[in-house]
N, C-alpha and C positions, 0 to 999 in steps of 0.2 A: 136239708136235713131229711132223713128217712122217716118212714111211718112209725118205726119203733123207738124213736128218740124220746128221752125223758127230760122234762123241764126241771132244771135244778134251781134256777133263780128266776123269780118273777116279781115285777113291781107293777102296781096298778095306781095310776095317778099319784105317785109318790111325791110328796111336797114337804119342804122344810123351809120355814121362815124364821129369821132372827130379827124381830122388830119389823122394820120397813124393808129389810133385805130378804129377798127370796133366793135361797141358796140352791134349792132344787125345785123345779117347777113342773108338776104333773108328769113325772117320768113313768113311761110305760116301756118295759124292757123284759125280754126273756133270754135266758142263757141255757143251752142244752147240755146234756151229759157228754163229757169228753171234749167239750169245746174250749178253745182259748179265746177269750173275749177281751179286747183292749178298750179301756176308757181313756179318751184323749181330751185334753183341754188345758188352758193356761191357769194362772192363779185365779181363784175365786169362781171357777167354772162350775163346780158341783160334784167333782169326783169323790173327794174324801168324805164329804158329807153323806153321799150315797153309800159309801162303804161303811161308815159308822152306823147308818140305819140298818144296813143288811146284817151287821154284827150285833144288833140290838143294843148298841152303846149310846144311841140317842134316839128319841122318839120322833116320828114324823108329825108334822103339823096337820097333814091330811093324807089320805091314801094309805096304801099298804105295801109291805115288802114281804115276800115269802121265800123260804129256803125249803125245797122239797115239800111245798104246800104248808109248812109250819109258819105261822105269823112271826116275823122276826122280833116284834115288840112283846107280844103276849107269851111266846114260847122261846124266849131268848136263851134259856139254859139248854134246851134241845138243839137249838141252832148252833150254839157254841161247840156242842159235841161233834157236829157234822162238818164244821168249817174250821179250817186252819188259816191263820192270818200272819202274814210276813210284812211288818212295817218297813219303811224305807231305811231305817237304821236299827237293825235288830239289837236288842239289849240282852247281854249275858252278864252273869256275875264274873267280874274280871279276875278274881282270885281263884276261881274254879277252872278246871280244865274243860275242854270241849266235851269230853266224855262225861264228866261230872255234871255239867249243865244239862246234858240230855237225860241223865239219870233223874235229876231233880224234876224235869218236865214230866217224865214218865210217872213219877210218884204223885205229882200234882194232879195228874189225870187218873189216878187210882189204878194204875196197871200193876199186875203182880210182878214181884221182883225178878222172877225167872224170865218173864216176857220182856221186862225192861232191859236186862242184860243182853238178851238175844237180839232184840230190835235195835238197840244202840249200836251193836257191832255191825249189823247188816246195813244200817243207815249210814254209818261212818264210811263204810266201803262204797256205798252207792254214790255218795256225794264227793268221794275222793279226799276224805279227811282222816284216814287212818294214821298217817305219819304225824299229823299235828294233834291227834286226839288227846294226848296226855300233856299238852302244853297249855298254860293258862291263856284264857281267851283275851286277856289284856295285850298279848303279843300278836294277836291275829290281824291280818290285813283286812281291808274292806271285802275283798272277794272271798276270803276264808270265812268271814262272819256271815256273808250271804249264803254260802254253801251250808254252814252249820245251821243257819236259820231255817233252811229248807228241811234239814234233818230234824230239827226241833219241831217244825210244823207237822212232819210226818209221823212223829212219835204216837199221836193218837189216831193215826190212819184215817184222815178226813176224806170225805168224798169231794169236798169243794175247797180250793185254796184261793185266797184273796191276797194279792201282792200289791203293795204301794211303792211305785218307783223301784222295782227290783234291780235294774241294771245301772242305777245312778252311781257314778264314781268308780266304776270298774274299768280295769285296763282291757285292751282288746281280747287277750287270752281268757281272762276271767269272764268277760262278756260271752265269748263263744261257748265256754263250758256251761255257764248258767242257762243260756238259751237252749242248749242241747238237753240239759236236765229238765227244763220246763216242758219242752216238747215231748220228752219221754214220759213225764208225769201224766200228760193228757192222752197221748196216742197209745202208749203201752199199758199204763195203769187204768186208763179210762176215767181219770179224775177230771174235774171241771176247774178251769183256771180263769179268774177275773183279775186283769192286770191294769193298774192305773199307771200311765206312763206318758211322758212327752218326748221320749226318744224314738222318733217315728221310724227310723230305719230298722231298729231292733224289733219294734212291734210288727212291722211289715213282714219280717222274716218268719214269725211264728203264729200270729193271730189268725184265727179263722174269720172273725168278724171284728169290726171296731164300731164304737159309738163316739161321736164328736160333740162335746159340750161347749156351749157358749152361754154365759150368764145364767147358769142353772137350767138351761133348756137343751135337750138332746136334739141337735139340728140335723144330724145324719146318722144312720145306723145301717150296717150291712157288710157284705164281703167287700174287700178292698177293690177287687176287679169290677164289681157291680157299681160301686160308688164312682170309680174312674170312668166307666162308660156313661154313667148319668151326667157327670161333670162335662164330658166331651159332647154329649148330646145337647146340653144346655148352653155350652160355651163354644161350640163348633170345635174343629180340630186345629191345633196350633203346632206347627212343626218347626223345630230349630234345625237349620241346615247350613253346614259349612263345607264348601267344595273347592277343589283345585283342578284346573284353573277357574277363576271367577270372571267370566266374560259375558258379553251381550247375548250370546247364543244360549247360555245357561238361563238367564232371566226369561227369555222367550219360551224356553222349554218348560220351566216351572209354570209360567202363566198358561201354557197350553194344556196342562193337566186338568182332567175333568173334576169340577167341584171347587177349584181354586177361586177364592174371593178377593183376598188382598195379599200383597207381599210387602213386608217391611224389612228393616235391617237394624241390627245391633252390632256395630263394629263390622267384623267380617262375616257375621252370621245372619243368614236370611231367616225371617219369621214369616211363615206361610200359613195363612188362615184358610181353611177349606171346609166344605160341607161333608166331605168323605175322607177316609184315610187314603192318602196318596203315596204312602211310602213304597209299596210294592211296584207300581208302574214307574214311579220316579227313579227308584233304585235300578230298575231294568234299563231305563233310558240312559242314566248316568254311566252304568257299567259298559254299555255297548257303544258309547260315544267318547270314550277316553278320559272320563272325569274320575277323580279320586275323592271319595267321601271322607272328609276329615272329622265330621261330627253330624250325627242325626239323632234327634230326640223328640218324641211326641209328648208335649206337655199334657198333663191332666190324668195320666194313667198311674202315677206313683203317689204314695201317701202324702208326701210333702205338698204336692200340688193340690191334691184333694182337700187337704187340711186348710191350705191358704184360701182356696176358692170358696169353701163353705164359710170361712170366717168373713170373707168379703161380702158374701151373700147375706150374712146375718148382721151386716153393718159394722163389723169390727175393722179397725185400721191395722196396718202392718205394725204400728207402734204397740198396739195391744197384744199382738201375737208375739212380738219380741224376736229373739233368736231361736226360738224353740224348734222351728222347722229346719234350721240350718246346722247349728253347732251342736245341739243336744246339751248345751250348757243351761244352767239355771234349774229351777225346780218348780214343777207344776203341782202345787198343793192347793187344797181348798180351805 
């Protein structure tokens, strides 16, 4: 972040307990202007509880949350003026059209009628909903409701937008359109986005930074590349390699690479653990000696692997993580 960045969201030892259960445990987090920040974690991890405290909808047990340095509990009305919230399943009046729902939101926010009409048309165009604008929202698909939801959030022109599982249930085309719109909101408008999601591939495409929650604790926070490097440093490099032909000379060539520690095998795929990144010299050797690389992947650099390793580090089993790093199915709520 540059020197002229502005802190939009800040938490200081933010804690929420429900009886004996600690939902959020001493959370210290900052999100800067124009940033897309992803909150990741499975059921019960602390994401939605954190969002509720940021919106002033539930009070922390201890610590503080600030939006543009306004205390989210003491100044909740001010905070609501500055923050737009898109839940995982946006609710609209089903017997009203998309346009009428936006008019209603504008009036709720005290906007002048002329501005409501002008902004409604501009937002419908922006989210690609002009053709469906005068159809009742009861007929809308999930993707259409998500796009109308973003228009609805933008009616009050918020500086910060908080989204809970925004891509859940969308088809690939709807996903692509929504991710593009979210990126545009941050990079072109300069708005700040906080996204709660378990769909890691989508998060990896658009988030500047991510925070990983385990049992109410933020166990990792940073840029995806930086977290990947940290994981690699702590767990060494692990390279998946499948080559044709697979002969004795190949095994000797891999073993001779500087930094190689162990070589294992999963079916036809070699698993090479090393102290350094051996991809470049190994690729050169393979290419000049008549080998064809069928598969080469360095584990630890993508978000799925980062997520899995941090959960293991925090003492969570694969059973607790479930399918979230693979299929994108299921729902990570708090």
